[in-house]
C-alpha positions as CSV (number, residue, x, y, z in Angstrom):
1,M,69.2,-4.3,-90.5
2,G,66.5,-6.4,-92.4
3,G,69.3,-6.4,-95.3
4,Y,71.6,-8.3,-94.1
5,S,71.4,-11.4,-95.7
6,S,74.5,-13.4,-94.7
7,S,77.3,-14.4,-92.2
8,S,80.1,-12.2,-94.0
9,D,78.0,-9.2,-93.2
10,V,78.2,-9.7,-89.5
11,E,79.7,-6.4,-87.8
12,F,81.9,-7.7,-84.7
13,G,82.0,-5.6,-81.6
14,L,84.7,-6.2,-78.7
15,N,83.1,-5.4,-74.9
16,F,85.6,-4.2,-72.5
17,A,85.5,-5.2,-69.0
18,T,86.6,-2.1,-67.6
19,Y,86.8,-3.7,-63.7
20,G,89.8,-6.1,-62.5
21,F,91.8,-3.1,-63.0
22,P,92.9,-2.9,-66.7
23,S,95.3,0.0,-67.2
24,F,94.8,2.5,-69.9
25,P,97.6,2.2,-71.9
26,F,96.4,-1.4,-72.0
27,L,92.4,-0.2,-73.0
28,L,93.7,1.8,-75.5
29,E,96.2,-0.8,-77.4
30,S,93.5,-3.1,-77.4
31,S,91.3,-0.5,-78.7
32,I,93.5,0.3,-81.9
33,R,94.2,-3.2,-82.5
34,A,91.0,-3.9,-82.4
35,E,90.3,-0.9,-85.5
36,R,93.6,-2.4,-87.4
37,I,91.4,-5.8,-87.1
38,G,88.2,-4.6,-88.5
39,F,86.1,-4.1,-85.3
40,H,83.2,-2.3,-85.7
41,A,82.5,-1.3,-82.6
42,V,83.8,-0.6,-78.6
43,W,81.6,-1.5,-76.1
44,V,82.3,-0.2,-72.6
45,P,79.6,-1.2,-69.0
46,D,79.0,1.8,-67.3
47,H,78.9,0.9,-63.6
48,L,80.0,2.2,-60.3
49,F,80.9,-1.2,-59.2
50,L,79.7,-4.7,-59.3
51,P,78.8,-7.7,-57.5
52,D,81.3,-9.5,-55.6
53,R,80.7,-12.1,-57.7
54,V,81.7,-10.7,-61.0
55,Y,85.4,-9.6,-59.3
56,R,85.5,-13.7,-58.4
57,A,84.5,-14.7,-62.1
58,I,87.3,-12.9,-63.2
59,G,89.9,-13.9,-60.4
60,G,89.9,-10.0,-59.1
61,V,91.4,-8.6,-55.7
62,D,89.2,-9.5,-52.8
63,G,87.8,-6.2,-51.2
64,R,89.2,-4.2,-54.6
65,R,85.6,-4.0,-56.2
66,D,86.8,-1.2,-58.9
67,G,85.3,-0.2,-62.2
68,L,86.5,3.0,-64.6
69,D,84.0,5.4,-65.3
70,A,82.6,4.2,-68.9
71,W,82.7,8.0,-70.3
72,I,86.2,9.2,-69.8
73,V,87.2,5.4,-71.2
74,L,85.0,6.1,-74.3
75,A,86.2,9.5,-74.8
76,A,90.5,8.2,-74.5
77,I,89.2,5.4,-77.0
78,A,87.7,7.8,-79.4
79,T,91.0,10.0,-79.4
80,V,93.3,7.0,-80.1
81,T,90.9,5.7,-82.8
82,K,89.8,7.1,-86.1
83,R,86.8,4.8,-87.4
84,I,85.9,2.2,-84.8
85,R,82.6,3.0,-82.9
86,V,82.2,3.5,-79.6
87,G,79.3,2.5,-77.5
88,S,78.0,1.9,-73.8
89,C,76.8,-1.4,-73.0
90,V,74.5,-0.3,-71.1
91,T,73.7,3.2,-69.0
92,P,71.4,2.8,-66.9
93,I,69.7,6.1,-67.4
94,P,67.6,6.3,-63.8
95,L,71.5,6.4,-62.1
96,R,72.0,9.6,-63.8
97,K,70.7,13.2,-64.9
98,P,69.1,12.3,-68.3
99,S,69.9,16.1,-69.0
100,I,73.3,16.1,-68.1
101,L,74.1,13.0,-69.8
102,A,72.8,14.4,-73.2
103,K,75.5,16.8,-73.1
104,T,78.1,14.2,-72.0
105,V,76.8,11.9,-75.1
106,A,77.0,15.3,-77.5
107,T,80.2,16.1,-76.9
108,L,81.8,12.4,-76.9
109,D,79.9,12.6,-80.2
110,N,81.8,15.6,-81.8
111,L,84.9,14.2,-79.9
112,S,84.7,11.1,-82.4
113,N,83.1,12.6,-85.1
114,G,79.9,10.5,-85.1
115,R,81.1,7.2,-83.7
116,V,78.9,7.1,-80.6
117,I,76.3,4.1,-79.7
118,F,74.4,5.6,-77.0
119,G,73.6,1.9,-75.1
120,V,70.9,2.5,-72.4
121,G,68.9,0.6,-69.9
122,A,66.8,0.8,-66.8
123,G,69.3,-0.6,-64.4
124,W,69.7,-4.0,-62.3
125,F,72.1,-3.2,-59.4
126,S,70.7,-1.9,-56.0
127,E,73.4,-1.6,-54.7
128,E,75.4,0.4,-57.3
129,F,72.7,3.0,-57.0
130,K,72.0,2.9,-52.9
131,S,75.8,3.4,-52.0
132,Y,76.0,6.5,-54.3
133,G,73.1,8.1,-52.7
134,V,70.7,7.5,-55.7
135,R,67.1,6.3,-55.6
136,W,66.5,2.3,-56.3
137,D,62.7,2.1,-57.7
138,R,60.8,-0.5,-57.9
139,F,61.0,-2.3,-62.1
140,R,58.4,-0.5,-63.4
141,V,59.3,3.2,-62.2
142,R,62.8,2.5,-63.4
143,I,61.1,1.2,-67.0
144,A,59.0,4.6,-66.7
145,K,62.2,6.5,-66.1
146,T,64.2,5.3,-68.4
147,I,61.8,5.7,-71.4
148,E,61.0,9.5,-70.4
149,G,64.8,10.1,-70.0
150,V,65.2,8.9,-73.2
151,T,62.8,11.2,-74.6
152,V,64.2,14.5,-73.0
153,I,67.9,13.4,-74.5
154,K,66.4,13.2,-77.6
155,K,64.5,16.5,-77.5
156,L,67.6,18.0,-76.0
157,W,69.5,16.4,-78.9
158,T,67.4,17.5,-81.8
159,E,65.4,20.6,-80.9
160,D,67.1,24.3,-80.5
161,S,65.6,25.2,-76.6
162,P,63.4,22.3,-75.3
163,S,61.1,22.1,-72.4
164,Y,60.0,19.3,-71.5
165,N,57.8,18.7,-67.8
166,G,57.6,15.2,-66.9
167,Q,56.5,12.5,-64.3
168,F,60.2,12.5,-63.6
169,Y,62.3,14.8,-65.2
170,R,62.0,19.1,-66.3
171,I,63.8,21.2,-68.3
172,V,62.9,24.6,-69.0
173,N,64.1,26.3,-72.8
174,A,67.5,24.4,-72.6
175,P,70.3,24.5,-74.9
176,L,72.2,22.0,-76.2
177,W,75.0,22.8,-78.5
178,P,77.1,21.5,-80.4
179,K,74.6,19.0,-81.3
180,P,75.4,15.5,-81.9
181,V,77.2,14.9,-85.1
182,Q,75.1,12.1,-85.9
183,K,71.3,13.1,-87.5
184,P,69.0,12.9,-86.0
185,H,71.0,11.8,-83.2
186,P,73.3,8.9,-82.2
187,P,71.5,5.3,-82.3
188,I,69.8,4.5,-79.2
189,F,70.4,0.9,-78.1
190,F,68.2,-0.8,-75.6
191,G,69.8,-3.3,-73.1
192,G,67.8,-5.7,-71.2
193,R,65.2,-8.7,-72.1
194,S,62.2,-7.9,-69.8
195,E,58.8,-7.8,-71.9
196,A,58.9,-3.7,-71.6
197,I,62.3,-3.4,-72.4
198,L,61.6,-5.3,-75.5
199,K,58.4,-2.9,-76.2
200,A,60.9,0.2,-75.3
201,V,62.9,-1.4,-78.5
202,A,60.2,-1.9,-80.7
203,E,58.7,1.8,-80.2
204,M,62.0,4.0,-79.9
205,G,65.2,2.3,-80.2
206,D,67.4,2.4,-82.7
207,G,69.0,-1.3,-81.8
208,W,68.7,-3.7,-79.1
209,I,71.8,-5.1,-77.6
210,S,71.6,-8.3,-75.2
211,W,73.2,-10.0,-72.8
212,A,73.1,-13.2,-71.3
213,V,70.3,-14.3,-73.6
214,S,70.6,-17.8,-75.2
215,S,70.5,-18.0,-79.2
216,N,66.7,-19.8,-79.1
217,D,65.8,-16.9,-76.5
218,F,67.2,-13.8,-78.9
219,R,65.4,-15.4,-81.5
220,E,62.1,-15.8,-79.9
221,K,62.6,-12.1,-78.7
222,L,63.8,-10.6,-82.0
223,S,60.7,-12.0,-83.0
224,M,58.8,-10.2,-80.2
225,I,60.4,-7.1,-81.3
226,R,59.8,-6.9,-84.3
227,D,55.8,-7.6,-83.8
228,M,55.6,-4.9,-81.2
229,A,57.4,-2.1,-84.1
230,R,54.5,-3.0,-86.8
231,R,51.6,-2.8,-84.1
232,V,52.7,0.8,-83.8
233,W,53.4,1.3,-87.4
234,R,57.0,1.2,-87.3
235,D,59.4,-0.8,-89.7
236,P,60.6,-3.5,-87.7
237,D,63.9,-3.4,-89.9
238,V,65.0,-0.4,-88.4
239,V,65.8,-2.0,-85.2
240,K,69.2,-3.4,-85.2
241,P,69.9,-6.6,-83.5
242,A,73.1,-6.9,-81.4
243,C,74.1,-9.5,-78.7
244,N,77.1,-10.5,-76.5
245,L,78.8,-13.5,-76.3
246,I,81.1,-14.0,-73.1
247,V,84.0,-15.8,-74.5
248,S,86.8,-17.7,-73.8
249,V,88.8,-18.8,-76.6
250,S,92.1,-20.6,-77.2
251,E,94.3,-23.1,-78.9
252,D,94.2,-25.2,-75.8
253,Y,90.7,-26.3,-75.7
254,D,91.3,-27.4,-71.8
255,E,92.4,-24.0,-70.5
256,A,89.5,-22.2,-72.1
257,Y,87.2,-25.1,-70.6
258,R,88.8,-24.2,-67.1
259,I,88.6,-20.4,-67.5
260,A,84.9,-20.9,-68.7
261,E,83.9,-23.0,-66.1
262,R,85.2,-20.9,-63.4
263,Y,83.1,-17.6,-64.7
264,A,80.0,-19.7,-65.0
265,T,80.3,-21.1,-61.8
266,N,81.2,-16.9,-60.2
267,F,79.0,-14.9,-62.4
268,F,75.9,-16.8,-62.9
269,G,76.3,-19.4,-59.8
270,K,75.5,-22.4,-62.2
271,P,77.6,-24.6,-63.7
272,L,78.7,-23.8,-67.3
273,D,76.7,-26.8,-68.9
274,E,73.5,-24.8,-67.2
275,V,74.1,-21.5,-68.0
276,G,73.4,-20.7,-71.7
277,D,75.1,-20.8,-75.1
278,F,75.7,-17.2,-74.7
279,I,78.9,-18.4,-73.1
280,V,81.2,-19.6,-76.1
281,Y,84.5,-21.4,-75.3
282,G,87.3,-23.5,-76.7
283,E,89.3,-23.4,-80.1
284,A,88.6,-20.9,-83.3
285,D,86.5,-23.3,-84.6
286,D,83.9,-23.5,-81.3
287,C,84.0,-20.0,-81.2
288,I,82.9,-19.7,-84.9
289,D,80.1,-22.2,-84.5
290,G,78.9,-19.7,-81.6
291,I,79.2,-17.1,-83.6
292,E,76.9,-18.4,-86.0
293,R,74.0,-19.7,-83.7
294,F,73.3,-16.2,-82.6
295,I,73.7,-15.2,-86.5
296,K,71.1,-17.9,-87.5
297,A,69.0,-16.5,-84.6
298,G,69.0,-12.8,-86.1
299,A,71.8,-11.0,-84.7
300,V,73.7,-8.7,-87.1
301,H,76.2,-7.0,-84.6
302,I,78.2,-9.6,-82.0
303,A,80.0,-7.8,-79.5
304,F,82.4,-10.3,-77.5
305,R,83.2,-10.1,-73.7
306,P,86.6,-12.2,-72.9
307,M,86.4,-13.7,-69.7
308,L,89.7,-12.1,-68.5
309,N,91.5,-9.1,-69.6
310,S,94.7,-10.8,-69.5
311,G,93.0,-12.7,-72.3
312,I,92.0,-9.8,-74.7
313,P,95.5,-10.2,-76.5
314,K,95.2,-14.0,-77.0
315,F,91.5,-13.7,-78.5
316,L,92.3,-10.8,-80.7
317,D,95.4,-12.8,-82.1
318,I,93.2,-15.9,-82.7
319,F,90.1,-13.5,-84.1
320,E,92.8,-11.8,-86.3
321,K,94.1,-15.1,-87.7
322,K,91.6,-17.3,-87.6
323,I,87.3,-15.7,-87.2
324,V,88.1,-12.6,-89.5
325,P,89.0,-14.7,-91.9
326,Y,86.7,-17.2,-91.9
327,F,83.3,-14.5,-92.1
328,K,84.9,-12.2,-94.4
329,G,86.5,-14.3,-96.8
């Protein structure tokens, strides 16, 4: 928010890769530890499966494009934690029926006693939609479905028996009880970087969370969001700026570099030095430098995606011993 003024105010999140065969005990134990260390949120991606290149980037099993259901994972995390927030990063609204999704998220907000962050987007992976029999529309239509879907969800969360008859979605005297614990509703963070998404953030979002956006682009797009918000007479400071940093951190710089190089080459199809500073690699001081670039660009919540699930324990060790004391000290 606009009131954040220093690096000591920054929030940290942990964004799990819920693919590459992570076990539930591992995810739950890591979440418990993240809460103890002082992380503000745990995020998980909402995908049915992902492109082959993603699994190559993390050294996954050939042909086994696995993925855990986001909302079951978040519910499990919510039951073993007490304070840390739980969020989707992000849910493609056109992939699911918004009215049913509203029930799922409201239920989780009650289960977690008001800790849900609802990350939403328009979807980007056409094969995921088509393989599961969901219509894949051109971008303009997916954006329209996302905005209308969020409108339906908000009505269900805040009105007693709402009706809505839109271009894509319809509800008729639809009761949704219990309502979410958070009032007026769980915070809605839009993910994406297109102008259409930034406009949606400015007009109806509580936050923006970036993926694969450099610090310079983050600063520029955040300025666009704030300008757009002012044009619709909305206080720009109500939009919380958040970013994802993809990290490979180690006490051995060369090891961190090798992991990051393989990840960048496979995931983005580019050499590491051509990808962008949203990839942070090296030792703790390198990670701190990367975090500070995004704080200076305006981010107040930084979610970390360790490149390898197997690297999460080491990441949490370094984070607890060196990174948290630096920013909170």
